[in-house]
C-alpha angles and dihedrals in degrees: 000000000000090000091053091049092047094054091043091056090046089051092050090051095051091040090053091054090048089050092055092050093044092050091058090048092052091047095054093044097047092051102039107017089233115128104212108218087177093060092109092044090057089051090050094051091047091049089054089047091052090050091049093051098041102035109023099032093037098229119156113270094240092051092048089050092050092048094049099041098033104036118010100040096044091046090051092050092048092049094048093050095046098045108020115026100026110133095002092119091065094055134065115309090233091064095052091047092052092048094050091045086054089054088048094056094036093054092050090052091047092051092049091051097047096039109029116207113284136127112286132172132194115198119225123252113276093357094185097054134078146120135246117236118185092336093312120113112226116195123225089241091060093048092048091051094051092046093048092051091056091046092049093048093049094044093050092047091052091044094053098039107029107036136068090235090055091049089051090050092055092042092053088066099039096047118347092176092057090046090054091050089056091053099265126134112222093190093054091048091050091049091052091050092051091046091054092042095054090046090055091048088052092050092051092049093049092049094049098044097079088057104041099022133235101305127154095216105029093055092044098047093044085078086079084079088055090050090055093049092046091050091054086058089048088240092286111060112082095187092053089045090054092048092047093051093050092046092049092049092052092044092051092047092051089048089057090049102044111020118093119269097209137042129044092314094057091100092053091089092060095051100050092106091048091050089048091050093049092047092050091049092050094053095045115117124258113296115240120234115251108241128204095032110121095134101106135176115285103235127214117262114275113230122225121259091257093053090046091052093048092049092047092049090050090052092051091050090051093050091047091054091048091049091058098055105027129098120242091254092056092043088056088055091051091050091048089052089052089052093051091045091054092050088049089053086061087054090050087059097042103035106017097044103019101038094227125124126219117197093188106045094133088055088065087052087054091053090054093047092048092048092048092051094045094047090054090206105130095188140083091279092056092044094052092043091053090051090049092052091050089048092052091049090051091051091049090054090053098043097070090055094042091132095050135074145193112355096025093051090050092050091048089058089049091053090046091052092052091048093051093043097049104025110029109024092045094049122102093238091061112048097359131239095306093049097241138089129202119236128188125221122260123270120201119204090342095311112120118208100220095158115083093222092054092048092050088052089053090052090051089050091054090050090053092048092049092047094049091046090050092052091048089052091048093054093049135074094277090053092054090049090051093052091045092052091047095050101039118010090169092056091048091049090049090053092052101255110154102223097175103076090031087059091050091050090049092053091046094050092046092049090047091055090050090047091053089053091049092051092051089047090054090055091047094053097038090215129045133191141186091261090065093066106037118154094246090061089068093062099060086043091057093043096050089047088056095042092051096037125286093198097062141056089229089059091052091053092048091046093051091054092046094050090049090053095052097080090040091057091045092052091055093047110019091175089064095055092104092047091054093054092044091053091047094049098044090041088058089050090054094047098033092100090053106052090180085076124170092342088069090058089050090053090051091051090050092052090048093052091045093054091051103038107008099096091048093052094045092050088056094044107031094181094068113110121247118261120263094259091059099051131066109278126180109252092223090064091067107030131044120257120248124193089290090055090048089052090053091048091051090054090049 
């Protein structure tokens, strides 16, 4: 009985901290329609700030707490809303998700740069005090956390439902124009909500740090528990959010107490929040279509088949030349870049064309690599079968949330990534007891590519084939349907287009492309392990795809090279590792509203050079194709579709 009571109290303590974090998340979402993926990262940075003030600077605990919760955190929230997330709630959900993921990665990089890795401890509040309940000792820190969660829940409920400011907060989401007509200021209301939300994230991080330690990733990823609690409240009900957080805390505590600690189910204890999140998402009611949104993303120009073929041939020639003179170490880097570029092509299809965000795309690559190694068929049959398995897994992830869109699909991939990372990839039946699996290189029509240079050339050829196929799909009927569904789901639904199964097929095809890349990567490396496909690897992948251009094949190629260079740069200057991630994250924030990214600037440079020197070069080499602005190009490849465009897409 005492054991049950002990774990119940522990569950109430962790649930109370989750409730505080989830309340801030619900507040920012209900007032701005921006789901802050970086909510836990803000809490992590503020926990480090509190440690710095109270432990390293020697300030009194109460003064450090006042400065962090009353000054630094609110100022940070105000700044982020005014200059980063302002107006994101009115645009596509994919844009707001990418921007907040950029904040997520950028804040982790910033924390690593300001506070380099070293052992740090933060003592609990009133460490020498506590009470004994039923034979179980309860610390003062635990009691304070539980009490604060109840105070926060009650205060927020009164704020939103019993004050003029709370009414203005809810009105700023329902009808900001009408609120402005009645003398309200939606921007000021949103800034206040973000200031309170970041303060609550900071409070949750500070309360959890004495238990789990000052860790960049543990504190940040613990917000998944807050996501699950917030989802139970459907991102608007604070009482349900509080109940969900407490229930999740108790459930997680009982899992630690009673689930096995060895065997294939050992990782089940670590994925209880992810299972809870996925279950809540599945049982959520049908998502309503967003009406009035016909302002889509202006996509990059789509080249003709001839230009695509010429560009692909030029890339293969370049890789062949590199394969002749490069060392094996550098060839491994080129092959890794090709792997990343192929996975980013799957994001071009899913995010750039389809408007959906996956937060675990590299996990699907891990599924393909694991299937390829387990099948032990180092040929085209094994490669395609591994891609098919990854595609089926992607479709299975999307099927349970068939009725939902946008944010919920993205969070389902996040839950899936956690499940695969902690439960499947770490199990003995996956990568074995030593954590690695051997994988042979691909053979095509009986010819085995033993040389590393030849295999890298094969990987480049697969990238070219996938890129050309993607561009062919984009120029066809399916491509126009994709753009129509991305730009105006309400118009497509009105015209009778069934987006549900189309969305499942889109997720499946995207996951299959990532799985194909993972299988080729397994052959490149020779051995693969669970560490190669961790969940966190998917976030820099998404951000570099956006920074370089998630709407174009050129952006995928640039992003693959950039992601390959990140660890190389960090190995030369380890002290700048945090700076690299901070630049990447905040760069994605800056370019998140323009998914054409750096590739768009490259296209502009190309047009400028063509206008100045193009005619002269073509007169010298008559066989060169005309530029894109001098050939017939589908209008829908350069401008977003409105309802009229959706109508045309529906007719095919």
